[in-house]
C-alpha positions as CSV (number, residue, x, y, z in Angstrom):
1,M,32.4,-20.1,-61.6
2,S,29.9,-20.6,-64.4
3,I,29.1,-24.1,-65.7
4,A,29.3,-24.4,-69.5
5,V,26.0,-25.4,-71.1
6,P,26.4,-28.1,-73.7
7,A,25.4,-27.2,-77.2
8,P,22.1,-28.7,-78.2
9,R,22.3,-32.0,-80.2
10,Y,19.8,-31.8,-83.1
11,F,18.5,-34.8,-84.9
12,A,16.4,-35.1,-88.0
13,E,14.1,-37.8,-89.1
14,F,13.3,-38.2,-92.8
15,Q,10.1,-39.9,-93.7
16,H,9.6,-40.9,-97.3
17,A,6.2,-40.8,-99.1
18,V,4.0,-39.9,-96.0
19,Q,0.3,-40.0,-96.9
20,V,-1.5,-36.8,-96.1
21,T,-5.2,-36.3,-96.4
22,S,-7.1,-32.9,-96.3
23,R,-10.6,-31.8,-97.2
24,T,-9.4,-29.3,-99.6
25,E,-6.6,-31.1,-101.4
26,G,-7.6,-34.7,-100.9
27,T,-4.9,-37.4,-100.5
28,R,-1.3,-36.8,-101.5
29,R,2.2,-38.0,-100.5
30,E,5.0,-35.9,-99.1
31,N,8.6,-36.3,-97.9
32,W,9.1,-35.0,-94.3
33,V,12.1,-33.9,-92.4
34,T,11.4,-33.3,-88.7
35,I,14.0,-31.7,-86.4
36,T,14.1,-32.6,-82.7
37,V,16.4,-32.0,-79.7
38,P,15.9,-35.3,-77.7
39,Q,17.7,-34.2,-74.6
40,Q,15.3,-31.3,-74.2
41,S,12.0,-32.6,-75.6
42,L,10.6,-35.2,-78.0
43,D,8.4,-32.6,-79.6
44,P,9.7,-31.4,-83.0
45,I,11.1,-27.8,-83.2
46,A,10.6,-27.7,-87.0
47,R,9.2,-29.8,-89.9
48,F,10.0,-29.3,-93.5
49,T,7.9,-30.9,-96.3
50,A,8.2,-31.3,-100.0
51,P,6.0,-33.1,-102.6
52,Y,6.8,-36.8,-103.0
53,V,8.3,-37.6,-106.4
54,P,8.1,-41.3,-107.4
55,G,11.5,-43.0,-107.7
56,S,13.1,-40.6,-105.1
57,R,13.2,-43.0,-102.2
58,R,16.8,-42.1,-101.1
59,I,16.7,-38.5,-102.5
60,G,15.3,-35.5,-100.8
61,H,16.6,-35.4,-97.2
62,D,19.7,-33.3,-97.8
63,D,17.9,-31.1,-100.3
64,L,15.0,-30.5,-97.8
65,L,17.5,-29.6,-95.0
66,R,19.6,-27.3,-97.2
67,A,16.6,-25.4,-98.5
68,N,15.6,-24.6,-94.9
69,G,19.0,-23.7,-93.5
70,W,20.2,-27.0,-92.1
71,R,22.6,-29.8,-93.0
72,A,23.3,-33.4,-91.9
73,I,26.6,-34.0,-90.0
74,S,26.3,-37.7,-89.8
75,P,25.2,-40.4,-92.3
76,W,21.4,-41.1,-92.6
77,E,20.6,-44.4,-90.9
78,Y,17.5,-46.5,-91.3
79,I,15.6,-46.6,-87.9
80,A,12.0,-47.9,-88.4
81,G,9.3,-48.9,-90.7
82,P,9.8,-49.0,-94.4
83,N,10.7,-45.4,-94.9
84,V,12.1,-43.6,-91.8
85,Y,15.8,-42.5,-91.5
86,R,17.7,-40.5,-89.0
87,A,20.8,-38.3,-88.8
88,R,22.4,-35.7,-86.6
89,V,22.0,-32.2,-88.1
90,E,23.0,-28.6,-87.4
91,P,21.8,-25.2,-88.4
92,F,24.0,-23.4,-91.0
93,R,23.3,-19.8,-90.0
94,P,25.8,-20.0,-87.0
95,L,28.5,-21.0,-89.4
96,V,27.8,-18.0,-91.6
97,I,27.8,-15.7,-88.5
98,A,31.1,-17.2,-87.3
99,G,32.6,-16.5,-90.8
100,Q,31.4,-12.9,-90.6
101,S,32.9,-12.4,-87.2
102,A,36.2,-13.8,-88.5
103,V,36.1,-11.4,-91.4
104,R,35.6,-8.4,-89.0
105,A,38.6,-9.5,-86.9
106,V,40.8,-9.4,-90.1
107,E,39.3,-6.1,-91.0
108,E,40.1,-4.6,-87.6
109,R,43.7,-5.9,-87.6
110,A,44.9,-8.3,-90.2
111,S,47.6,-10.7,-89.2
112,V,48.7,-14.3,-89.7
113,E,46.7,-15.2,-86.6
114,T,43.4,-13.6,-87.6
115,L,43.7,-15.1,-91.1
116,T,44.3,-18.5,-89.6
117,A,41.1,-18.0,-87.6
118,L,39.3,-17.0,-90.8
119,Q,40.5,-20.1,-92.4
120,G,39.3,-22.1,-89.4
121,A,35.9,-20.5,-89.7
122,L,35.6,-21.5,-93.4
123,S,36.7,-25.1,-92.9
124,P,33.5,-26.3,-91.2
125,M,31.4,-25.1,-94.1
126,H,32.6,-28.0,-96.3
127,P,30.1,-30.8,-97.1
128,Q,30.1,-33.5,-94.5
129,Q,31.7,-36.8,-95.6
130,G,29.2,-39.0,-97.3
131,S,26.7,-36.1,-97.7
132,A,24.6,-35.9,-100.9
133,D,24.3,-32.2,-100.4
134,R,24.5,-30.4,-103.8
135,R,25.7,-26.8,-103.4
136,G,27.1,-25.7,-106.7
137,Q,27.9,-22.0,-106.7
138,F,28.6,-21.9,-103.0
139,D,31.3,-24.7,-103.2
140,R,33.1,-22.8,-106.0
141,A,33.0,-19.6,-104.0
142,L,34.2,-21.3,-100.9
143,A,37.1,-22.8,-102.8
144,R,38.1,-19.4,-104.1
145,A,37.8,-17.9,-100.6
146,E,40.0,-20.5,-98.9
147,A,42.6,-20.3,-101.6
148,A,42.8,-16.5,-101.2
149,V,43.0,-16.8,-97.4
150,V,45.8,-19.3,-97.6
151,H,47.7,-17.1,-100.1
152,A,47.3,-14.0,-97.9
153,K,48.3,-16.0,-94.8
154,N,51.5,-17.1,-96.5
155,C,52.6,-13.8,-97.9
156,R,56.2,-12.8,-97.3
157,E,55.1,-9.3,-96.5
158,W,54.2,-10.4,-93.0
159,N,57.9,-11.0,-92.2
160,M,58.9,-7.7,-93.9
161,L,56.3,-5.9,-91.8
162,S,57.6,-7.5,-88.6
163,D,61.1,-6.3,-89.6
164,V,59.9,-2.8,-90.0
165,E,58.1,-2.8,-86.7
166,S,61.2,-4.1,-84.7
167,A,63.7,-1.9,-86.6
168,V,61.7,1.3,-86.3
169,S,61.0,0.6,-82.6
170,A,64.8,0.2,-82.0
171,F,65.4,3.5,-83.8
172,L,62.8,5.4,-81.7
173,H,64.4,4.1,-78.5
174,E,68.0,5.0,-79.6
175,P,67.9,7.6,-82.4
176,D,71.2,9.2,-81.6
177,G,74.0,8.5,-84.1
178,A,71.7,6.9,-86.6
179,T,72.5,7.2,-90.3
180,V,70.7,6.3,-93.5
181,D,72.3,2.9,-93.2
182,H,70.2,2.2,-90.1
183,P,68.3,-1.1,-90.3
184,A,65.0,0.8,-90.0
185,M,65.7,2.6,-93.2
186,R,66.6,-0.6,-95.0
187,A,63.4,-2.3,-93.7
188,V,61.1,0.5,-94.7
189,V,62.7,0.8,-98.2
190,L,62.2,-3.0,-98.8
191,L,58.6,-3.0,-97.7
192,T,57.7,0.1,-99.6
193,S,59.4,-1.3,-102.7
194,E,57.5,-4.5,-102.3
195,C,54.2,-2.5,-102.2
196,G,55.2,-0.8,-105.4
197,N,56.0,-4.2,-107.0
198,R,52.5,-5.4,-106.0
199,V,51.0,-2.4,-107.8
200,S,52.8,-3.1,-111.1
201,K,52.6,-6.9,-111.0
202,R,49.1,-7.7,-109.8
203,R,47.1,-8.7,-112.8
204,E,44.1,-11.0,-113.3
205,N,43.4,-12.9,-116.5
206,G,40.0,-14.3,-115.5
207,D,36.5,-13.0,-115.9
208,E,35.5,-9.3,-115.5
209,Q,34.7,-9.6,-111.8
210,R,38.1,-11.2,-111.1
211,A,39.7,-8.4,-113.1
212,W,38.1,-5.5,-111.2
213,I,38.7,-7.0,-107.7
214,A,42.4,-7.3,-108.8
215,S,42.2,-3.7,-109.8
216,A,40.8,-2.8,-106.3
217,E,43.5,-4.8,-104.7
218,R,46.1,-2.9,-106.7
219,R,44.6,0.4,-105.4
220,A,45.0,-0.9,-101.9
221,W,48.7,-1.7,-102.5
222,D,49.1,1.7,-104.2
223,R,47.8,3.4,-101.0
224,A,50.3,1.4,-99.0
225,F,53.1,2.4,-101.4
226,L,52.3,6.1,-101.1
227,D,52.0,5.8,-97.3
228,G,55.4,4.1,-97.4
229,L,56.9,7.0,-99.2
230,K,55.6,9.4,-96.6
231,A,57.0,7.1,-93.8
232,L,60.4,7.1,-95.5
233,R,60.3,10.9,-95.7
234,E,59.6,11.1,-91.9
235,L,62.2,8.5,-91.1
236,G,64.8,10.5,-93.1
237,S,63.8,13.7,-91.3
238,A,64.1,12.0,-87.9
239,I,67.6,10.6,-88.8
240,H,68.8,14.0,-89.8
241,G,67.3,15.6,-86.7
242,T,64.7,17.7,-88.5
243,G,61.7,15.5,-87.6
244,G,60.2,14.3,-84.4
245,G,59.6,10.8,-83.1
246,R,55.9,11.3,-82.7
247,T,55.4,12.3,-86.3
248,L,57.5,9.3,-87.4
249,D,55.5,7.0,-85.2
250,E,52.2,8.3,-86.7
251,A,53.5,7.9,-90.3
252,M,54.7,4.4,-89.6
253,T,51.3,3.4,-88.0
254,V,49.5,4.7,-91.1
255,F,51.9,2.8,-93.4
256,L,51.8,-0.5,-91.6
257,T,48.0,-0.3,-91.3
258,A,47.8,0.2,-95.0
259,V,50.0,-2.8,-95.6
260,R,47.9,-5.0,-93.2
261,R,44.8,-4.0,-95.1
262,A,46.3,-4.6,-98.6
263,I,47.6,-8.2,-97.8
264,P,44.2,-9.8,-97.2
265,Y,42.2,-7.5,-99.5
266,Q,41.2,-10.2,-102.1
267,A,40.8,-12.8,-99.4
268,L,38.3,-10.7,-97.6
269,Y,36.4,-9.9,-100.8
270,E,36.2,-13.6,-101.8
271,T,35.2,-14.6,-98.2
272,R,32.4,-12.0,-98.1
273,R,31.2,-13.3,-101.4
274,A,31.3,-16.9,-100.3
275,L,29.3,-16.1,-97.2
276,V,26.5,-14.6,-99.4
277,E,26.6,-17.8,-101.5
278,A,26.4,-19.9,-98.3
279,A,23.2,-18.1,-97.2
280,R,21.7,-18.6,-100.7
281,A,22.6,-22.3,-100.8
282,Y,21.0,-23.0,-97.5
283,G,17.8,-21.0,-98.0
284,L,18.8,-18.3,-95.5
285,F,17.9,-14.6,-95.8
286,V,21.0,-13.0,-97.2
287,I,22.6,-10.2,-95.2
288,G,25.8,-9.6,-97.0
289,M,28.8,-7.6,-95.6
290,R,30.1,-4.4,-97.1
291,Q,32.0,-4.9,-100.4
292,P,34.1,-2.5,-102.5
293,V,32.7,-1.3,-105.8
294,S,34.5,-1.3,-109.1
295,E,36.6,1.6,-110.2
296,G,34.6,4.5,-111.7
297,V,31.3,3.5,-110.0
298,W,29.6,6.4,-108.2
299,A,28.9,4.5,-105.0
300,D,31.3,4.1,-102.1
301,W,30.4,0.5,-101.1
302,S,27.7,-2.1,-101.7
303,R,25.8,-4.8,-99.8
304,I,23.6,-7.7,-100.9
305,I,20.5,-7.9,-98.7
306,G,17.9,-10.4,-99.6
307,D,17.8,-10.8,-103.4
308,A,18.8,-7.2,-104.1
309,T,22.1,-5.2,-104.2
310,Y,22.1,-1.9,-102.4
311,M,24.6,0.9,-103.2
312,F,25.8,3.4,-100.6
313,E,27.0,6.8,-101.5
314,V,28.5,9.3,-99.0
315,L,27.3,12.9,-99.7
316,P,29.4,15.8,-98.5
317,P,28.0,18.5,-96.2
318,S,25.5,21.0,-97.7
319,V,24.6,18.7,-100.6
320,D,20.8,18.2,-101.2
321,G,20.0,20.1,-98.0
322,H,22.1,18.0,-95.6
323,P,24.3,20.4,-93.6
324,H,26.5,17.7,-92.1
325,G,26.4,15.3,-95.1
326,A,24.5,12.1,-95.6
327,V,24.6,8.5,-96.8
328,R,22.4,7.9,-99.8
329,V,21.0,4.3,-100.3
330,Q,20.0,3.1,-103.7
331,R,18.7,-0.3,-104.9
332,I,20.0,-1.8,-108.1
333,A,16.9,-2.4,-110.1
334,D,18.1,-4.5,-113.1
335,A,21.0,-6.1,-114.8
336,D,22.0,-2.8,-116.5
337,G,22.8,-1.3,-113.1
338,F,20.0,1.2,-113.0
339,A,19.7,2.4,-109.4
340,V,16.4,3.3,-107.7
341,P,16.9,5.9,-105.0
342,L,15.5,4.9,-101.7
343,R,16.4,7.4,-99.0
344,D,19.1,9.5,-97.5
345,F,20.4,9.1,-93.9
346,P,21.5,12.5,-92.7
347,L,24.6,12.8,-90.6
348,G,24.4,14.7,-87.4
349,S,26.6,17.3,-85.7
350,D,27.4,14.9,-82.9
351,E,29.6,12.9,-85.4
352,E,28.1,9.6,-84.3
353,R,26.9,8.7,-87.8
354,S,30.0,10.3,-89.3
355,R,32.2,7.9,-87.3
356,A,30.0,5.0,-88.5
357,V,30.6,6.1,-92.1
358,T,34.3,6.4,-91.6
359,E,34.4,2.9,-90.1
360,A,32.5,1.6,-93.1
361,L,34.9,3.2,-95.6
362,F,37.8,1.9,-93.6
363,R,36.6,-1.7,-93.7
364,I,36.2,-1.8,-97.5
């Protein structure tokens, strides 16, 4: 039986207006934040500095931490001398990683449970009580993400989806004597109709970005609607004895998977965007997750890496000398969307990269 290792307890000391002297720059004053793990060593594991600005005696500690990927999780307390304060702190990168892991879980199988876990991963990212941390764009993005996750978690389609699963399972176990009045038929019709309603009703009156992600979400519901029509056709064939249970089961799996992907579509988009803003707000190198692109754009998906946006295009076999296809990566060079080609990643005959491409397209 393994013994759990307690998580390290990080502390930061903020020193105001420290006098520093060097041969090259002479004497100057700086604000310091020093990170230590007292239960392991009194030696600092990191130190962040910034020029001292007169009149900023109680300003600078949260900004210094945030700019270097940390935040305070307890109030700053005076501990010694005229200008030394202390607080418990934590690195912010693990919170971003936890959020990305929760997003992947929803991508793999969306459910109320995985959305609840995603909501739980976003919650610790809120500013700590009493913190002076100023995060601007990130807090707005986080609020949108949480609202979208709550909305997705509370969608009535989850109950309808559960009704379809149980009713179709009952039909597959006892198909004899079933008619078009079977509960499975009613359940599938209701869920398919709801997907169609989502396609026609989903509109967004906000800015251009909100509008196109709403359009992308409508396309997700449209895919679910079309898959629902196919599932209805297979169910009707099975009821009339002209179709098989295996074909019906496959059609239902495709349909229900499409519904599970459509329900949290906007929530996942907003969360991925919030995680990018989280990294930016805390001075971390941005490694964004795959995002859908707007309708009509030549690329298949995009990612923000560092301070640039990269577009990924899937090339079919035999195009540009790639017998098995390739993924072309281009970097967006300016605000006009001009893309600078970087390189192609050829796909191999062993299908290893092809499976990776299929997985990427599935996730977005």
